N, CA, C and O atoms as CSV, one atom per row, in Angstrom:
chain,resi,resn,atom,element,x,y,z
A,1,MET,N,N,196.104,109.612,114.665
A,1,MET,CA,C,196.308,110.156,115.989
A,1,MET,C,C,194.991,110.158,116.750
A,1,MET,O,O,193.937,110.502,116.217
A,2,TRP,N,N,195.088,109.765,118.003
A,2,TRP,CA,C,193.909,109.773,118.863
A,2,TRP,C,C,193.880,110.994,119.777
A,2,TRP,O,O,192.811,111.516,120.096
A,3,SER,N,N,195.056,111.442,120.191
A,3,SER,CA,C,195.117,112.542,121.148
A,3,SER,C,C,196.463,113.233,121.012
A,3,SER,O,O,197.478,112.592,120.742
A,4,VAL,N,N,196.461,114.556,121.202
A,4,VAL,CA,C,197.695,115.342,121.193
A,4,VAL,C,C,197.632,116.355,122.324
A,4,VAL,O,O,196.556,116.820,122.698
A,5,VAL,N,N,198.805,116.693,122.867
A,5,VAL,CA,C,198.856,117.678,123.943
A,5,VAL,C,C,200.218,118.369,123.913
A,5,VAL,O,O,201.234,117.754,123.587
A,6,PHE,N,N,200.222,119.651,124.256
A,6,PHE,CA,C,201.468,120.398,124.415
A,6,PHE,C,C,202.033,120.149,125.813
A,6,PHE,O,O,201.286,119.913,126.762
A,7,SER,N,N,203.351,120.204,125.927
A,7,SER,CA,C,203.991,120.207,127.240
A,7,SER,C,C,203.655,121.535,127.913
A,7,SER,O,O,203.312,122.496,127.224
A,8,PRO,N,N,203.744,121.613,129.242
A,8,PRO,CA,C,203.421,122.864,129.932
A,8,PRO,C,C,204.241,124.062,129.458
A,8,PRO,O,O,203.752,125.192,129.474
A,9,ASP,N,N,205.488,123.823,129.036
A,9,ASP,CA,C,206.319,124.936,128.574
A,9,ASP,C,C,206.166,125.208,127.076
A,9,ASP,O,O,206.780,126.134,126.547
A,10,GLY,N,N,205.350,124.402,126.395
A,10,GLY,CA,C,205.097,124.603,124.974
A,10,GLY,C,C,206.191,124.120,124.048
A,10,GLY,O,O,206.083,124.295,122.835
A,11,GLU,N,N,207.247,123.513,124.582
A,11,GLU,CA,C,208.369,123.067,123.748
A,11,GLU,C,C,208.114,121.746,123.028
A,11,GLU,O,O,208.730,121.475,121.996
A,12,TYR,N,N,207.216,120.925,123.559
A,12,TYR,CA,C,206.997,119.592,123.006
A,12,TYR,C,C,205.517,119.346,122.748
A,12,TYR,O,O,204.640,119.973,123.343
A,13,ILE,N,N,205.276,118.417,121.843
A,13,ILE,CA,C,203.934,117.918,121.572
A,13,ILE,C,C,203.993,116.410,121.772
A,13,ILE,O,O,204.917,115.750,121.295
A,14,VAL,N,N,203.016,115.873,122.469
A,14,VAL,CA,C,202.938,114.428,122.688
A,14,VAL,C,C,201.759,113.888,121.894
A,14,VAL,O,O,200.671,114.465,121.904
A,15,LEU,N,N,201.987,112.776,121.208
A,15,LEU,CA,C,200.982,112.158,120.354
A,15,LEU,C,C,200.612,110.780,120.870
A,15,LEU,O,O,201.488,109.999,121.242
A,16,ALA,N,N,199.329,110.478,120.894
A,16,ALA,CA,C,198.830,109.131,121.186
A,16,ALA,C,C,198.362,108.541,119.862
A,16,ALA,O,O,197.611,109.179,119.125
A,17,SER,N,N,198.804,107.326,119.563
A,17,SER,CA,C,198.500,106.798,118.237
A,17,SER,C,C,197.961,105.377,118.276
A,17,SER,O,O,197.995,104.700,119.304
A,18,SER,N,N,197.465,104.952,117.126
A,18,SER,CA,C,196.855,103.636,116.993
A,18,SER,C,C,197.882,102.509,116.960
A,18,SER,O,O,197.495,101.340,116.975
A,19,ASP,N,N,199.173,102.819,116.915
A,19,ASP,CA,C,200.192,101.764,116.906
A,19,ASP,C,C,200.675,101.417,118.328
A,19,ASP,O,O,201.723,100.792,118.492
A,20,CYS,N,N,199.918,101.819,119.335
A,20,CYS,CA,C,200.192,101.485,120.745
A,20,CYS,C,C,201.327,102.299,121.356
A,20,CYS,O,O,201.770,101.987,122.461
A,21,LYS,N,N,201.798,103.306,120.688
A,21,LYS,CA,C,202.954,104.055,121.162
A,21,LYS,C,C,202.618,105.515,121.424
A,21,LYS,O,O,201.635,106.051,120.912
A,22,VAL,N,N,203.464,106.144,122.236
A,22,VAL,CA,C,203.388,107.572,122.519
A,22,VAL,C,C,204.663,108.191,121.973
A,22,VAL,O,O,205.760,107.680,122.198
A,23,ARG,N,N,204.512,109.293,121.255
A,23,ARG,CA,C,205.678,109.958,120.677
A,23,ARG,C,C,205.768,111.393,121.168
A,23,ARG,O,O,204.759,112.077,121.344
A,24,VAL,N,N,207.013,111.835,121.387
A,24,VAL,CA,C,207.270,113.209,121.816
A,24,VAL,C,C,207.974,113.931,120.671
A,24,VAL,O,O,209.018,113.492,120.189
A,25,LEU,N,N,207.380,115.048,120.248
A,25,LEU,CA,C,207.919,115.829,119.141
A,25,LEU,C,C,208.354,117.199,119.628
A,25,LEU,O,O,207.781,117.742,120.572
A,26,ASP,N,N,209.364,117.751,118.985
A,26,ASP,CA,C,209.733,119.136,119.189
A,26,ASP,C,C,208.623,119.986,118.557
A,26,ASP,O,O,208.311,119.818,117.379
A,27,ALA,N,N,208.031,120.892,119.331
A,27,ALA,CA,C,206.896,121.674,118.835
A,27,ALA,C,C,207.279,122.611,117.693
A,27,ALA,O,O,206.441,122.923,116.847
A,28,GLU,N,N,208.525,123.059,117.657
A,28,GLU,CA,C,208.948,123.993,116.618
A,28,GLU,C,C,209.277,123.284,115.313
A,28,GLU,O,O,208.909,123.756,114.238
A,29,THR,N,N,209.970,122.147,115.403
A,29,THR,CA,C,210.429,121.460,114.194
A,29,THR,C,C,209.552,120.280,113.784
A,29,THR,O,O,209.564,119.871,112.624
A,30,GLY,N,N,208.795,119.737,114.726
A,30,GLY,CA,C,207.990,118.549,114.448
A,30,GLY,C,C,208.782,117.257,114.453
A,30,GLY,O,O,208.236,116.197,114.144
A,31,LYS,N,N,210.056,117.325,114.797
A,31,LYS,CA,C,210.899,116.124,114.811
A,31,LYS,C,C,210.717,115.353,116.118
A,31,LYS,O,O,210.533,115.940,117.184
A,32,ILE,N,N,210.773,114.035,116.011
A,32,ILE,CA,C,210.686,113.168,117.183
A,32,ILE,C,C,211.954,113.344,118.008
A,32,ILE,O,O,213.057,113.278,117.466
A,33,VAL,N,N,211.810,113.568,119.316
A,33,VAL,CA,C,212.970,113.864,120.163
A,33,VAL,C,C,213.397,112.688,121.049
A,33,VAL,O,O,214.503,112.696,121.588
A,34,LEU,N,N,212.540,111.687,121.204
A,34,LEU,CA,C,212.868,110.503,121.996
A,34,LEU,C,C,212.339,109.276,121.271
A,34,LEU,O,O,211.426,109.390,120.453
A,35,PRO,N,N,212.899,108.098,121.559
A,35,PRO,CA,C,212.293,106.884,120.999
A,35,PRO,C,C,210.845,106.773,121.473
A,35,PRO,O,O,210.517,107.266,122.552
A,36,PRO,N,N,209.978,106.138,120.694
A,36,PRO,CA,C,208.577,106.014,121.105
A,36,PRO,C,C,208.452,105.354,122.478
A,36,PRO,O,O,209.193,104.426,122.801
A,37,PHE,N,N,207.513,105.841,123.273
A,37,PHE,CA,C,207.219,105.243,124.571
A,37,PHE,C,C,206.312,104.040,124.315
A,37,PHE,O,O,205.293,104.152,123.633
A,38,GLU,N,N,206.692,102.901,124.866
A,38,GLU,CA,C,205.943,101.672,124.623
A,38,GLU,C,C,205.414,101.092,125.919
A,38,GLU,O,O,205.814,101.505,127.008
A,39,GLY,N,N,204.515,100.136,125.793
A,39,GLY,CA,C,203.957,99.452,126.949
A,39,GLY,C,C,202.512,99.053,126.754
A,39,GLY,O,O,202.068,98.038,127.291
A,40,HIS,N,N,201.774,99.839,125.993
A,40,HIS,CA,C,200.370,99.511,125.758
A,40,HIS,C,C,200.251,98.389,124.736
A,40,HIS,O,O,201.071,98.269,123.825
A,41,ARG,N,N,199.214,97.569,124.902
A,41,ARG,CA,C,198.930,96.493,123.963
A,41,ARG,C,C,197.802,96.855,123.002
A,41,ARG,O,O,197.470,96.081,122.104
A,42,GLY,N,N,197.221,98.024,123.193
A,42,GLY,CA,C,196.154,98.507,122.324
A,42,GLY,C,C,196.439,99.937,121.913
A,42,GLY,O,O,197.433,100.528,122.335
A,43,CYS,N,N,195.569,100.487,121.093
A,43,CYS,CA,C,195.727,101.881,120.653
A,43,CYS,C,C,195.876,102.795,121.856
A,43,CYS,O,O,195.139,102.670,122.834
A,44,THR,N,N,196.821,103.704,121.784
A,44,THR,CA,C,196.970,104.716,122.819
A,44,THR,C,C,195.959,105.804,122.497
A,44,THR,O,O,196.066,106.480,121.473
A,45,THR,N,N,194.978,105.969,123.375
A,45,THR,CA,C,193.813,106.795,123.062
A,45,THR,C,C,193.836,108.194,123.656
A,45,THR,O,O,193.153,109.087,123.154
A,46,SER,N,N,194.611,108.403,124.719
A,46,SER,CA,C,194.604,109.700,125.389
A,46,SER,C,C,195.942,109.924,126.071
A,46,SER,O,O,196.516,108.994,126.638
A,47,VAL,N,N,196.442,111.149,126.021
A,47,VAL,CA,C,197.708,111.494,126.678
A,47,VAL,C,C,197.581,112.798,127.454
A,47,VAL,O,O,196.748,113.649,127.145
A,48,ALA,N,N,198.431,112.931,128.472
A,48,ALA,CA,C,198.477,114.171,129.252
A,48,ALA,C,C,199.879,114.361,129.796
A,48,ALA,O,O,200.591,113.396,130.072
A,49,TYR,N,N,200.261,115.615,129.944
A,49,TYR,CA,C,201.519,116.007,130.580
A,49,TYR,C,C,201.221,116.418,132.010
A,49,TYR,O,O,200.187,117.031,132.277
A,50,SER,N,N,202.115,116.087,132.930
A,50,SER,CA,C,201.974,116.600,134.290
A,50,SER,C,C,202.230,118.103,134.260
A,50,SER,O,O,202.964,118.582,133.395
A,51,PRO,N,N,201.638,118.858,135.187
A,51,PRO,CA,C,201.817,120.310,135.180
A,51,PRO,C,C,203.277,120.755,135.286
A,51,PRO,O,O,203.635,121.820,134.782
A,52,ASP,N,N,204.126,119.944,135.942
A,52,ASP,CA,C,205.538,120.307,136.054
A,52,ASP,C,C,206.360,119.829,134.862
A,52,ASP,O,O,207.562,120.090,134.798
A,53,GLY,N,N,205.730,119.135,133.917
A,53,GLY,CA,C,206.408,118.660,132.711
A,53,GLY,C,C,207.287,117.446,132.906
A,53,GLY,O,O,207.993,117.052,131.978
A,54,GLN,N,N,207.271,116.841,134.078
A,54,GLN,CA,C,208.162,115.720,134.356
A,54,GLN,C,C,207.620,114.358,133.934
A,54,GLN,O,O,208.393,113.420,133.740
A,55,HIS,N,N,206.307,114.239,133.791
A,55,HIS,CA,C,205.711,112.942,133.476
A,55,HIS,C,C,204.688,113.060,132.356
A,55,HIS,O,O,204.056,114.098,132.157
A,56,ILE,N,N,204.555,111.955,131.637
A,56,ILE,CA,C,203.529,111.823,130.606
A,56,ILE,C,C,202.719,110.594,130.966
A,56,ILE,O,O,203.279,109.545,131.285
A,57,VAL,N,N,201.416,110.721,130.915
A,57,VAL,CA,C,200.531,109.608,131.211
A,57,VAL,C,C,199.663,109.351,129.989
A,57,VAL,O,O,199.310,110.276,129.258
A,58,ALA,N,N,199.321,108.068,129.773
A,58,ALA,CA,C,198.493,107.712,128.625
A,58,ALA,C,C,197.529,106.601,129.003
A,58,ALA,O,O,197.824,105.745,129.837
A,59,GLY,N,N,196.377,106.643,128.366
A,59,GLY,CA,C,195.396,105.575,128.480
A,59,GLY,C,C,195.299,104.854,127.153
A,59,GLY,O,O,195.665,105.393,126.108
A,60,SER,N,N,194.798,103.621,127.205
A,60,SER,CA,C,194.811,102.786,126.012
A,60,SER,C,C,193.510,102.008,125.843
A,60,SER,O,O,192.737,101.833,126.784
A,61,SER,N,N,193.298,101.553,124.620
A,61,SER,CA,C,192.149,100.700,124.336
A,61,SER,C,C,192.294,99.329,124.980
A,61,SER,O,O,191.342,98.548,124.979
A,62,ASP,N,N,193.471,99.018,125.532
A,62,ASP,CA,C,193.638,97.758,126.267
A,62,ASP,C,C,193.183,97.892,127.724
A,62,ASP,O,O,193.298,96.944,128.500
A,63,GLY,N,N,192.666,99.072,128.094
A,63,GLY,CA,C,192.154,99.294,129.442
A,63,GLY,C,C,193.205,99.681,130.466
A,63,GLY,O,O,192.909,99.745,131.659
A,64,THR,N,N,194.430,99.940,130.019
A,64,THR,CA,C,195.511,100.245,130.954
A,64,THR,C,C,195.873,101.723,130.954
A,64,THR,O,O,195.543,102.476,130.038
A,65,VAL,N,N,196.567,102.105,132.022
A,65,VAL,CA,C,197.119,103.441,132.194
A,65,VAL,C,C,198.618,103.279,132.407
A,65,VAL,O,O,199.042,102.467,133.230
A,66,HIS,N,N,199.420,104.038,131.679
A,66,HIS,CA,C,200.873,104.024,131.846
A,66,HIS,C,C,201.365,105.444,132.105
A,66,HIS,O,O,200.790,106.415,131.613
A,67,MET,N,N,202.446,105.548,132.893
A,67,MET,CA,C,203.094,106.834,133.111
A,67,MET,C,C,204.585,106.666,132.836
A,67,MET,O,O,205.197,105.678,133.242
A,68,TRP,N,N,205.162,107.651,132.139
A,68,TRP,CA,C,206.582,107.637,131.790
A,68,TRP,C,C,207.260,108.890,132.314
A,68,TRP,O,O,206.613,109.915,132.530
A,69,ASP,N,N,208.563,108.801,132.515
A,69,ASP,CA,C,209.389,109.970,132.756
A,69,ASP,C,C,209.465,110.712,131.422
A,69,ASP,O,O,209.890,110.132,130.423
A,70,ALA,N,N,209.066,111.965,131.390
A,70,ALA,CA,C,208.986,112.720,130.136
A,70,ALA,C,C,210.348,112.963,129.501
A,70,ALA,O,O,210.440,113.108,128.282
A,71,ALA,N,N,211.406,113.010,130.305
A,71,ALA,CA,C,212.739,113.296,129.771
A,71,ALA,C,C,213.436,112.069,129.210
A,71,ALA,O,O,214.258,112.180,128.300
A,72,THR,N,N,213.108,110.880,129.755
A,72,THR,CA,C,213.840,109.672,129.365
A,72,THR,C,C,212.982,108.615,128.680
A,72,THR,O,O,213.508,107.764,127.963
A,73,GLY,N,N,211.674,108.657,128.890
A,73,GLY,CA,C,210.788,107.617,128.358
A,73,GLY,C,C,210.721,106.384,129.231
A,73,GLY,O,O,210.090,105.395,128.857
A,74,LYS,N,N,211.365,106.424,130.397
A,74,LYS,CA,C,211.334,105.279,131.316
A,74,LYS,C,C,209.930,105.124,131.895
A,74,LYS,O,O,209.329,106.097,132.350
A,75,VAL,N,N,209.408,103.889,131.876
A,75,VAL,CA,C,208.096,103.607,132.447
A,75,VAL,C,C,208.167,103.788,133.955
A,75,VAL,O,O,209.013,103.194,134.623
A,76,MET,N,N,207.274,104.611,134.483
A,76,MET,CA,C,207.208,104.871,135.921
A,76,MET,C,C,206.086,104.075,136.581
A,76,MET,O,O,206.159,103.763,137.769
A,77,PHE,N,N,205.049,103.747,135.810
A,77,PHE,CA,C,203.874,103.099,136.372
A,77,PHE,C,C,203.055,102.467,135.263
A,77,PHE,O,O,202.917,103.040,134.183
A,78,CYS,N,N,202.508,101.280,135.528
A,78,CYS,CA,C,201.562,100.617,134.632
A,78,CYS,C,C,200.400,100.115,135.473
A,78,CYS,O,O,200.614,99.431,136.473
A,79,ALA,N,N,199.200,100.436,135.092
A,79,ALA,CA,C,198.014,99.936,135.787
A,79,ALA,C,C,197.266,99.005,134.856
A,79,ALA,O,O,196.736,99.424,133.826
A,80,PHE,N,N,197.229,97.744,135.227
A,80,PHE,CA,C,196.529,96.765,134.415
A,80,PHE,C,C,195.161,96.430,134.986
A,80,PHE,O,O,194.397,95.675,134.384
A,81,ASP,N,N,194.854,96.992,136.149
A,81,ASP,CA,C,193.530,96.788,136.717
A,81,ASP,C,C,192.901,98.147,136.963
A,81,ASP,O,O,193.598,99.159,137.034
A,82,GLY,N,N,191.618,98.168,137.088
A,82,GLY,CA,C,190.915,99.417,137.311
A,82,GLY,C,C,189.870,99.678,136.241
A,82,GLY,O,O,188.785,100.176,136.542
A,83,HIS,N,N,190.185,99.349,134.997
A,83,HIS,CA,C,189.220,99.521,133.909
A,83,HIS,C,C,189.078,98.211,133.148
A,83,HIS,O,O,190.053,97.484,132.953
A,84,THR,N,N,187.857,97.918,132.723
A,84,THR,CA,C,187.619,96.734,131.897
A,84,THR,C,C,187.322,97.106,130.451
A,84,THR,O,O,187.164,96.233,129.598
A,85,GLY,N,N,187.247,98.412,130.177
A,85,GLY,CA,C,187.019,98.892,128.818
A,85,GLY,C,C,188.124,99.841,128.401
A,85,GLY,O,O,189.055,100.110,129.161
A,86,ASP,N,N,188.008,100.344,127.183
A,86,ASP,CA,C,188.979,101.300,126.658
A,86,ASP,C,C,189.095,102.515,127.575
A,86,ASP,O,O,188.083,103.046,128.032
A,87,VAL,N,N,190.318,102.955,127.845
A,87,VAL,CA,C,190.525,104.218,128.550
A,87,VAL,C,C,190.468,105.301,127.482
A,87,VAL,O,O,191.317,105.352,126.593
A,88,THR,N,N,189.468,106.164,127.573
A,88,THR,CA,C,189.219,107.140,126.523
A,88,THR,C,C,189.645,108.555,126.881
A,88,THR,O,O,189.713,109.427,126.014
A,89,SER,N,N,189.934,108.784,128.164
A,89,SER,CA,C,190.305,110.123,128.591
A,89,SER,C,C,191.218,110.033,129.805
A,89,SER,O,O,191.039,109.175,130.670
A,90,ILE,N,N,192.206,110.937,129.859
A,90,ILE,CA,C,193.134,110.933,130.986
A,90,ILE,C,C,193.634,112.357,131.231
A,90,ILE,O,O,193.797,113.140,130.296
A,91,SER,N,N,193.873,112.675,132.498
A,91,SER,CA,C,194.306,114.034,132.821
A,91,SER,C,C,194.997,114.050,134.182
A,91,SER,O,O,194.737,113.207,135.041
A,92,PHE,N,N,195.882,115.028,134.356
A,92,PHE,CA,C,196.470,115.313,135.665
A,92,PHE,C,C,195.643,116.398,136.340
A,92,PHE,O,O,195.056,117.248,135.671
A,93,SER,N,N,195.600,116.366,137.674
A,93,SER,CA,C,195.032,117.493,138.416
A,93,SER,C,C,195.958,118.689,138.241
A,93,SER,O,O,197.119,118.523,137.869
A,94,THR,N,N,195.463,119.877,138.502
A,94,THR,CA,C,196.268,121.082,138.284
A,94,THR,C,C,197.485,121.148,139.198
A,94,THR,O,O,198.465,121.816,138.867
A,95,ASP,N,N,197.442,120.465,140.347
A,95,ASP,CA,C,198.604,120.434,141.236
A,95,ASP,C,C,199.529,119.252,140.943
A,95,ASP,O,O,200.573,119.114,141.580
A,96,GLY,N,N,199.155,118.393,139.979
A,96,GLY,CA,C,199.983,117.260,139.583
A,96,GLY,C,C,199.973,116.092,140.546
A,96,GLY,O,O,200.737,115.143,140.369
A,97,LYS,N,N,199.132,116.136,141.552
A,97,LYS,CA,C,199.122,115.074,142.570
A,97,LYS,C,C,198.239,113.890,142.202
A,97,LYS,O,O,198.375,112.811,142.780
A,98,TRP,N,N,197.347,114.079,141.259
A,98,TRP,CA,C,196.392,113.031,140.892
A,98,TRP,C,C,196.313,112.859,139.381
A,98,TRP,O,O,196.506,113.808,138.621
A,99,ILE,N,N,196.030,111.642,138.967
A,99,ILE,CA,C,195.697,111.329,137.580
A,99,ILE,C,C,194.275,110.792,137.603
A,99,ILE,O,O,193.931,109.970,138.452
A,100,VAL,N,N,193.461,111.248,136.687
A,100,VAL,CA,C,192.110,110.728,136.552
A,100,VAL,C,C,191.977,110.125,135.158
A,100,VAL,O,O,192.459,110.689,134.176
A,101,SER,N,N,191.317,108.976,135.086
A,101,SER,CA,C,191.112,108.308,133.808
A,101,SER,C,C,189.642,107.938,133.664
A,101,SER,O,O,188.986,107.554,134.633
A,102,GLY,N,N,189.144,108.058,132.459
A,102,GLY,CA,C,187.767,107.688,132.160
A,102,GLY,C,C,187.754,106.567,131.141
A,102,GLY,O,O,188.604,106.507,130.253
A,103,SER,N,N,186.779,105.676,131.278
A,103,SER,CA,C,186.746,104.488,130.439
A,103,SER,C,C,185.373,104.263,129.823
A,103,SER,O,O,184.361,104.754,130.323
A,104,GLN,N,N,185.358,103.514,128.730
A,104,GLN,CA,C,184.106,103.124,128.097
A,104,GLN,C,C,183.293,102.193,128.993
A,104,GLN,O,O,182.098,102.006,128.761
A,105,ASP,N,N,183.918,101.609,130.009
A,105,ASP,CA,C,183.176,100.740,130.931
A,105,ASP,C,C,182.371,101.538,131.957
A,105,ASP,O,O,181.786,100.976,132.883
A,106,MET,N,N,182.354,102.882,131.769
A,106,MET,CA,C,181.586,103.792,132.620
A,106,MET,C,C,182.198,103.956,134.012
A,106,MET,O,O,181.493,104.283,134.967
A,107,THR,N,N,183.511,103.727,134.127
A,107,THR,CA,C,184.193,103.942,135.395
A,107,THR,C,C,185.191,105.082,135.270
A,107,THR,O,O,185.636,105.432,134.177
A,108,VAL,N,N,185.526,105.648,136.415
A,108,VAL,CA,C,186.547,106.679,136.510
A,108,VAL,C,C,187.615,106.153,137.452
A,108,VAL,O,O,187.303,105.702,138.554
A,109,GLY,N,N,188.873,106.208,137.029
A,109,GLY,CA,C,189.985,105.811,137.888
A,109,GLY,C,C,190.659,107.048,138.457
A,109,GLY,O,O,190.815,108.054,137.764
A,110,LEU,N,N,191.054,106.972,139.711
A,110,LEU,CA,C,191.754,108.071,140.354
A,110,LEU,C,C,193.054,107.511,140.916
A,110,LEU,O,O,193.033,106.584,141.726
A,111,TRP,N,N,194.175,108.066,140.493
A,111,TRP,CA,C,195.488,107.542,140.824
A,111,TRP,C,C,196.285,108.597,141.575
A,111,TRP,O,O,196.419,109.727,141.104
A,112,ASP,N,N,196.810,108.242,142.730
A,112,ASP,CA,C,197.644,109.120,143.547
A,112,ASP,C,C,199.072,109.051,142.997
A,112,ASP,O,O,199.732,108.021,143.132
A,113,VAL,N,N,199.550,110.121,142.387
A,113,VAL,CA,C,200.857,110.125,141.733
A,113,VAL,C,C,201.977,109.811,142.707
A,113,VAL,O,O,202.922,109.113,142.337
A,114,SER,N,N,201.908,110.301,143.937
A,114,SER,CA,C,202.977,110.029,144.914
A,114,SER,C,C,203.089,108.523,145.195
A,114,SER,O,O,204.189,108.027,145.439
A,115,MET,N,N,202.002,107.815,145.165
A,115,MET,CA,C,202.029,106.360,145.381
A,115,MET,C,C,202.611,105.647,144.163
A,115,MET,O,O,203.233,104.594,144.298
A,116,LEU,N,N,202.412,106.213,142.988
A,116,LEU,CA,C,202.898,105.582,141.767
A,116,LEU,C,C,204.402,105.753,141.621
A,116,LEU,O,O,205.101,104.822,141.223
A,117,ILE,N,N,204.895,106.931,141.938
A,117,ILE,CA,C,206.314,107.219,141.783
A,117,ILE,C,C,207.140,106.534,142.851
A,117,ILE,O,O,208.283,106.155,142.592
A,118,ASP,N,N,206.594,106.365,144.042
A,118,ASP,CA,C,207.337,105.766,145.141
A,118,ASP,C,C,207.424,104.247,145.072
A,118,ASP,O,O,208.104,103.633,145.894
A,119,ARG,N,N,206.749,103.630,144.106
A,119,ARG,CA,C,206.752,102.169,144.016
A,119,ARG,C,C,208.116,101.627,143.734
A,119,ARG,O,O,208.288,100.413,143.628
């Protein structure tokens, strides 16, 4: 595991792993509750939940950022440009309007969530 985070309501745990996938577990039982979220071509290195619990975002060693619908696992957004190195850190702003990503290439990406969802 590279990164773990609780959902805002504490019911779920999200895992970022070296097999390029994101998994959502029931926090009480530890059982996987949805099929793995896919899309990354490299290790999933960092994960975050949106403050409202509706979205999960992850960064990867392939330099990409992906966002999924937390309830269904449907891909909402994929960013293949912006970083040339591993994405090592990712987070939502406290109001859920922005995603920030940090990379080994010494860059910071800033993503407007409203622009990503409206695509």
